[in-house]
C-alpha positions as CSV (number, residue, x, y, z in Angstrom):
1,M,7.5,16.8,0.6
2,S,5.5,15.4,3.6
3,I,8.0,12.6,4.0
4,F,10.8,15.1,4.0
5,I,9.1,17.2,6.7
6,A,8.5,14.1,8.7
7,E,12.1,13.1,8.5
8,L,13.1,16.5,9.8
9,G,10.6,16.4,12.6
10,F,11.3,12.8,13.8
11,V,15.1,12.6,13.6
12,N,15.5,11.0,17.0
13,Y,12.3,9.0,16.9
14,P,12.5,6.2,14.4
15,E,9.2,4.5,15.5
16,D,7.3,7.8,15.1
17,L,9.0,8.4,11.7
18,L,7.8,5.0,10.5
19,M,4.3,5.7,11.6
20,A,4.4,9.1,9.9
21,K,5.7,7.7,6.6
22,T,3.1,4.9,6.7
23,G,0.3,7.4,7.3
24,I,1.5,9.6,4.5
25,L,1.8,6.8,2.0
26,F,-1.6,5.3,3.0
27,A,-3.3,8.8,2.6
28,S,-1.7,9.3,-0.8
29,L,-2.8,5.9,-2.0
30,T,-6.3,6.5,-0.7
31,A,-6.5,9.9,-2.3
32,G,-5.3,8.5,-5.7
33,I,-7.7,5.7,-5.7
34,S,-10.7,7.8,-4.7
35,G,-9.8,10.5,-7.2
36,F,-9.5,7.9,-10.0
37,I,-12.9,6.4,-9.1
38,W,-14.5,9.9,-8.9
39,L,-13.1,10.9,-12.3
40,Y,-14.2,7.6,-13.8
41,L,-17.7,7.9,-12.6
42,A,-18.0,11.6,-13.5
43,S,-16.9,10.9,-17.1
44,K,-19.1,7.9,-17.4
45,N,-22.3,9.9,-16.6
46,Q,-21.6,12.8,-18.9
47,P,-24.2,13.3,-21.6
48,V,-23.0,13.1,-25.2
49,S,-22.7,16.6,-26.8
50,S,-24.0,17.4,-30.2
51,D,-20.4,17.8,-31.5
52,Q,-19.6,14.3,-30.4
53,Q,-22.7,12.9,-32.0
54,E,-21.8,14.6,-35.3
55,M,-18.3,13.2,-35.2
56,S,-19.6,9.7,-34.6
57,G,-22.2,9.9,-37.2
58,E,-25.1,9.4,-34.8
59,A,-26.8,12.7,-35.6
60,H,-29.7,12.5,-37.9
61,H,-30.9,15.8,-39.6
């Protein structure tokens, strides 16, 4: 959607359109990578719940 808006805004300015598209794609890539890393680290540090322990057979009663 951002690229579509940029194309409407920079119809007569191809150099500015190229810069806008580059910035949009770079920001999207950066957001995707940082989101993946954040979710990976957040899921890695989660404690194991008692339900998961019972399913894996680690719980000793």
